[in-house]
C-alpha positions in Angstrom: 0.5 -3.3 11.7 1.0 -0.8 8.9 3.0 1.5 11.1 5.0 -1.5 12.4 5.9 -2.5 8.9 6.8 1.0 8.0 9.0 1.3 11.0 10.7 -2.0 10.1 11.3 -0.8 6.6 12.8 2.5 7.6 14.9 0.8 10.3 16.3 -1.7 7.7 17.1 1.2 5.3 18.9 3.1 8.0 20.9 0.1 9.2 21.9 -0.9 5.7 23.1 2.6 5.0 25.0 2.5 8.4 26.6 -0.8 7.3 27.8 1.0 4.2 29.0 4.2 5.8 30.6 2.5 8.8 31.2 -1.0 7.5 33.2 0.0 4.4 35.8 2.1 6.3 36.0 -0.6 8.9 36.7 -3.3 6.3 39.4 -1.1 4.7 41.1 0.3 7.8 40.6 -2.5 10.3 40.7 -5.6 8.1 41.9 -5.3 4.5 44.5 -2.5 4.5 45.1 -2.1 8.3 48.8 -2.5 8.0 49.1 0.1 5.2 47.1 2.7 7.1 48.3 1.9 10.6 50.6 4.9 10.7 47.5 7.1 10.6 45.9 5.4 13.6 45.4 7.9 16.4 45.7 5.2 19.1 48.3 2.7 17.8 46.5 -0.5 18.6 43.2 -2.2 17.5 40.2 -2.8 19.8 39.1 -6.3 20.8 36.6 -8.0 18.5 34.2 -8.2 21.5 34.2 -4.4 21.7 33.4 -4.0 18.0 30.6 -6.6 18.3 29.1 -4.7 21.2 29.3 -1.5 19.2 27.4 -3.1 16.3 24.7 -4.4 18.6 24.1 -1.0 20.2 24.2 0.6 16.8 21.4 -1.6 15.6 19.2 -0.5 18.5 20.1 3.1 17.7 19.0 2.7 14.1 15.7 1.3 15.3 15.3 4.4 17.5 16.4 6.8 14.7 13.7 5.2 12.5 11.1 5.8 15.2 12.2 9.4 15.4 11.6 9.8 11.6 8.4 7.9 11.8 7.0 10.1 14.6 7.8 13.1 12.5 5.9 11.8 9.6 3.0 10.7 11.9 2.8 14.2 13.3 2.9 15.7 9.8 -0.1 13.5 8.7 -2.0 14.7 11.7 -1.3 18.4 11.0 1.6 19.0 13.3 5.1 20.3 12.5 6.4 22.0 9.4 7.4 19.1 7.2 6.6 19.7 3.5 6.7 17.5 0.4 6.8 19.9 -2.6 10.0 21.9 -3.2 7.9 24.5 -5.0 6.2 25.4 -1.7 9.4 27.1 -0.5 11.6 27.1 -3.6 15.1 25.8 -4.3 17.0 28.5 -2.4 15.3 27.7 0.8 15.7 24.0 0.2 19.5 24.4 0.2 19.5 26.9 3.1 17.4 24.5 5.2 20.1 21.8 4.8 22.7 24.1 6.4 20.1 25.3 9.0 19.3 21.8 10.2 23.0 20.9 10.5 23.8 24.1 12.5 20.7 23.6 14.7 21.8 20.0 15.3 25.3 21.1 16.1 24.0 23.5 18.8 21.5 20.9 20.2 24.2 18.2 20.3 26.7 20.4 22.1 24.4 21.3 25.0 22.7 17.9 25.5 26.1 16.3 25.3 27.5 18.5 28.0 24.4 17.8 30.1 24.9 14.1 29.7 28.3 14.4 31.2 26.8 15.6 34.5 27.7 13.0 37.1 24.0 12.4 37.9 23.2 11.8 34.3 26.3 10.2 32.8 25.5 6.6 33.9 22.0 6.8 32.7 22.7 8.3 29.3 26.3 8.4 28.1 28.3 5.6 29.7 27.8 3.1 26.9 29.2 5.4 24.3 32.3 6.0 26.4 33.0 2.3 26.7 34.5 2.9 23.2 37.8 4.5 24.2 39.8 3.2 21.2 37.0 4.1 18.8 36.1 2.5 15.5 33.6 3.5 12.7 30.9 1.4 14.6 31.4 3.6 17.7 29.4 6.3 15.8 26.0 5.0 16.8 27.0 3.0 19.8 24.6 4.6 22.3 22.6 3.5 25.3 18.9 3.4 24.1 18.1 6.4 26.4 20.9 8.4 24.9 19.7 7.4 21.4 16.2 8.7 22.1 17.6 12.1 23.3 20.1 12.3 20.5 17.5 11.6 17.7 14.8 13.8 19.3 16.4 16.6 17.3 14.6 15.4 14.1 11.0 16.1 15.3 12.1 19.1 17.3 13.7 20.9 14.3 10.7 20.0 12.1 8.4 21.6 14.7 10.6 24.8 14.7 11.3 25.4 11.0 9.9 24.2 7.6 11.9 21.2 6.4 11.5 19.3 3.1 11.2 15.5 3.5 14.3 15.0 1.3 16.3 17.4 3.5 15.7 14.9 6.3 17.2 12.1 4.1 20.3 14.3 3.3 20.6 15.2 7.0 20.4 11.6 8.1 23.3 10.7 5.7 25.4 13.7 6.7 25.2 13.0 10.4 26.0 9.4 9.9 29.0 10.1 7.7 30.4 12.8 10.0 29.9 10.6 13.1 31.8 7.8 11.4 34.6 10.2 10.4 34.8 11.4 14.0 35.0 7.9 15.4 37.0 6.1 12.7 40.1 6.1 14.9 42.3 7.6 12.1 43.3 11.2 11.4 43.3 12.1 7.7 43.3 15.9 7.9 46.7 17.5 7.1 49.1 19.2 9.5 48.0 22.7 10.3 44.3 21.9 9.8 43.3 22.9 13.3 45.0 26.3 13.0 43.7 27.2 9.5 41.5 30.3 9.6 38.6 28.5 8.0 39.1 24.7 8.5 39.8 25.1 12.2 36.1 25.4 12.7 35.5 21.9 11.5 36.2 19.2 14.1 38.8 16.6 13.4 38.9 12.9 14.4 41.6 13.8 16.9 39.2 16.4 18.5 36.6 13.7 19.2 39.2 11.1 20.1 40.4 13.3 22.9 36.8 13.5 24.1 36.8 9.7 24.4 40.2 9.4 26.0 40.2 12.5 28.3 36.3 12.8 28.7 35.7 16.3 30.1 36.4 18.3 27.0 35.7 18.7 23.2 31.9 18.3 23.3 31.2 19.6 19.8 29.9 17.4 16.9 30.5 18.9 13.5 32.0 22.3 14.2 34.3 23.9 16.8 32.1 27.0 17.4 30.6 26.0 20.8 33.8 24.5 22.2 35.7 27.7 21.3 33.0 30.0 22.6 32.4 28.1 25.8 36.1 27.3 26.5 35.6 23.6 26.4 38.3 22.7 23.9 41.1 20.7 25.4 43.8 23.3 26.0 46.5 21.4 24.1 44.3 20.2 21.3 46.3 21.9 18.6 49.6 20.6 19.9 48.3 17.1 20.2 47.0 17.2 16.7 50.4 18.3 15.3 52.2 15.7 17.4 50.0 13.0 15.9 50.6 14.4 12.4 54.3 14.4 13.0 54.2 10.9 14.3 52.2 9.8 11.2 54.8 11.3 8.9 57.7 9.6 10.8 56.0 6.2 10.5 55.5 6.3 6.8 
């Protein structure tokens, strides 16, 4: 019963944070100020309420699974497995900050390859089809996964902790980071400026257009945070930069 209560508590905390990170931009861009920001919408229409409702329901299940992933990591730690640690002094502040970047880069690589695998025809309907029901994405599309996909997605938490030493608070930071970036990628609006995807530094960060193309065109743009793997493996949509600039030009003309 103790573990069940802990799981419920962690799940509640994650879902409330999700409602903040996804719910706030939804209220602003899809309810309160939707007319004012409509010119920045990538797909110039709003999804049906039933679609948004389904996304929220799937997201709730995903939050429960993410909580289970964190809980399994703590359980393993208590039983002497993994490399989770509690005292920053054990590794020092420099490693603390380095490990934040490390877990993000490891997750980016993990996501790219499992994401590509889930697009295999024999796996797609078992793993990824629910997420691709969101073609005209919203902030709530971020965690709208089939439960099997959610298990695979969030398995990265215990996996990374078994590979490298990670402070418990780094996991909290990582959880917030991945939630915020997922919401940004699925928000349905593009806020980065013209020229962003061709900038020598910023081009390595994925835009909302980048992930929107994945939802509308499917067989391209598999990366999560960064554009490293799509660039190296040749899986960027060939006209990604042109489409980005066309959307920015359209946004400017609609102001």
